[in-house]
Every structure is written in structure tokens, then in C-alpha cells.
C-alpha positions as CSV (number, residue, x, y, z in Angstrom):
1,X,0.0,0.2,0.1
2,X,1.5,3.2,-1.0
3,X,1.3,6.2,1.4
4,X,-1.1,8.8,-0.1
5,X,-1.0,12.7,0.6
6,X,-3.1,14.3,2.9
7,X,-4.4,18.1,1.8
8,X,-5.2,20.3,5.4
9,X,-6.7,23.7,5.4
10,X,-3.6,25.8,6.7
11,X,-5.7,28.8,6.2
12,X,-8.9,30.1,6.4
13,X,-10.5,33.6,5.6
14,X,-14.5,34.7,6.3
15,X,-16.2,37.2,5.5
16,X,-19.8,38.1,6.8
17,X,-21.9,38.6,3.7
18,X,-22.7,36.3,0.7
19,X,-20.8,36.3,-2.7
20,X,-17.6,38.1,-1.1
21,X,-15.0,38.4,-3.2
22,X,-11.2,37.0,-1.9
23,X,-8.8,40.7,-1.1
24,X,-5.4,40.2,-2.1
25,X,-4.6,41.6,1.0
26,X,-6.2,38.6,3.0
27,X,-4.3,36.4,1.4
28,X,-1.9,34.6,3.3
29,X,1.8,35.6,2.6
30,X,3.0,31.7,2.5
31,X,1.8,30.0,0.0
32,X,3.3,27.5,-2.3
33,X,2.6,27.1,-5.9
34,X,0.5,24.0,-5.6
35,X,-1.7,25.3,-2.6
36,X,-5.5,25.7,-3.4
37,X,-7.8,28.2,-2.7
38,X,-11.6,26.9,-2.1
39,X,-14.8,28.6,-1.8
40,X,-17.5,28.2,0.7
41,X,-20.7,30.8,-0.2
42,X,-24.3,30.4,2.2
43,X,-27.3,32.7,1.9
44,X,-27.6,32.4,5.3
45,X,-31.2,30.8,7.4
46,X,-33.5,32.1,8.8
47,X,-35.9,30.3,11.6
48,X,-37.7,30.3,14.9
49,X,-35.3,27.3,16.4
50,X,-31.7,27.8,14.4
51,X,-30.7,31.0,12.6
52,X,-27.4,32.2,10.9
53,X,-26.2,35.1,8.6
54,X,-25.0,35.0,5.1
55,X,-21.3,34.5,5.1
56,X,-18.5,33.2,2.6
57,X,-15.6,31.5,3.5
58,X,-12.3,30.8,1.9
59,X,-9.5,27.9,2.6
60,X,-6.3,27.5,1.7
61,X,-5.4,23.7,1.5
62,X,-1.7,22.1,1.5
63,X,-0.6,18.9,0.6
64,X,1.5,16.9,3.2
65,X,2.9,13.3,3.5
66,X,1.1,10.7,5.5
67,X,2.5,10.2,8.8
68,X,3.5,6.8,10.3
69,X,0.7,6.9,12.4
70,X,-2.0,7.6,9.8
71,X,-0.4,5.5,7.7
72,X,-0.4,2.5,10.3
73,X,-4.2,3.3,11.0
74,X,-5.2,2.7,6.9
75,X,-3.1,-0.3,6.7
76,X,-5.5,-1.7,10.3
77,X,-8.0,-0.3,8.8
78,X,-8.1,-2.2,5.2
79,X,-7.1,-5.1,7.0
80,X,-9.9,-5.4,9.1
81,X,-12.3,-4.7,5.9
82,X,-10.2,-7.5,4.3
83,X,-11.2,-9.9,6.9
84,X,-14.7,-9.0,7.3
85,X,-15.2,-9.1,3.6
86,X,-13.7,-12.6,3.6
87,X,-15.6,-13.9,6.6
88,X,-18.9,-12.8,4.4
89,X,-17.5,-14.3,1.3
90,X,-17.8,-17.6,3.4
91,X,-20.9,-17.5,5.0
92,X,-22.4,-16.9,1.5
93,X,-20.5,-19.8,0.3
94,X,-22.1,-22.0,3.1
95,X,-25.5,-20.8,2.9
96,X,-24.8,-21.6,-1.0
97,X,-23.4,-24.9,-0.3
98,X,-26.3,-26.3,2.0
99,X,-28.6,-24.7,-0.8
100,X,-27.3,-27.5,-3.2
101,X,-26.9,-30.1,-1.1
102,X,-30.3,-30.5,0.5
103,X,-31.8,-29.3,-2.9
104,X,-33.8,-26.7,-1.4
105,X,-33.9,-22.8,-2.1
106,X,-33.2,-20.7,1.2
107,X,-33.2,-17.0,1.7
108,X,-31.0,-15.7,4.1
109,X,-31.7,-17.1,7.7
110,X,-35.0,-18.3,6.4
111,X,-35.8,-21.7,4.7
112,X,-38.5,-22.0,2.1
113,X,-41.3,-23.6,3.2
114,X,-42.7,-26.2,0.0
115,X,-45.7,-23.8,-0.6
116,X,-43.6,-21.1,-0.9
117,X,-41.0,-23.0,-3.4
118,X,-44.3,-24.8,-5.2
119,X,-45.1,-20.9,-5.9
120,X,-42.3,-19.9,-7.2
121,X,-41.7,-23.3,-9.1
122,X,-44.8,-22.8,-10.5
123,X,-44.2,-18.5,-11.7
124,X,-41.1,-19.7,-13.0
125,X,-42.8,-22.1,-15.4
126,X,-45.5,-20.1,-16.2
127,X,-45.5,-19.5,-20.2
128,X,-46.6,-16.3,-21.2
129,X,-48.6,-15.7,-24.7
130,X,-46.3,-14.4,-27.3
131,X,-47.6,-10.8,-28.7
132,X,-49.2,-10.9,-32.2
133,X,-49.3,-8.0,-34.5
134,X,-52.7,-6.8,-34.0
135,X,-53.1,-4.5,-37.5
136,X,-52.2,-7.5,-39.6
137,X,-54.8,-9.8,-37.7
138,X,-57.4,-6.9,-38.6
139,X,-56.5,-6.7,-42.1
140,X,-57.0,-10.5,-42.7
141,X,-60.6,-10.4,-40.9
142,X,-61.2,-7.6,-42.7
143,X,-60.8,-9.4,-45.9
């Protein structure tokens, strides 16, 4: 597993009105060429219980290398997910194996009754009439 880059916010600029333009004097002087500036504008919301005024925020993001602790956490998380996935696939395999050995249709944690199996088989074996071109039949009937 490769180490990844993590983007973190290094600076936030907030204006208390909607769609505010970014002022050059508010931009930090220590920006790097690969830093990114994101904008979030909100019109505000007014209600009896919860209200906030309009605002615009600018976030300056910078990529950094993943630390050893973060990398180890990611590795452990993926190992846990792989193990959970393996157990789920094995449980599904056992369910299918049981279904084929017993010759019964089963649902997850539920075995179908004989009546349900018969109605299912009856429905799946049902033949539906094929569609016919009714205009041609009407022309033949008129002749």
C-alpha cells in the first residue's frame, strides 16, 4: 500500500456576507505554488429555532505526506476490511453449499416452505402468450 498525500487546511478567510470577493490583502504571504484555495458561500438561514447569517469562507489547502501513525491506521483499517469481507464471502459460500446439497431454495436466515417453493416454481415455469401484430390480424379479418 502506497503512502498517500493528505490535504489539510492551513488558513481560513471568512467574510460575513454572501458572494464576497477574495481580497488580495487577506491572502497569506507564505503560499506555495501547489496550494489550493476553496470557496464556500452560504446565503444564510432564518427560522424560529436555528438561524445564521450569510457568509463566504475561503480555505487554503496544502498537501502533505502521510505520517507513520496515519499510514499504520490505514493499513490496519484495510486489513480489518479484508478480513470482514473474507468472512462474509465464506458465510455466503456455506449458505449456497447448503442450498445445493439439500436441494432446497433458501433465503438468508430463512428456509422456504414447500408451498412457497411450489408457487415459485409454478410462477417460473409459466408460459406467457407471445405478442401478435394486431394490425395484420385486423386486415386479414376484413378481407
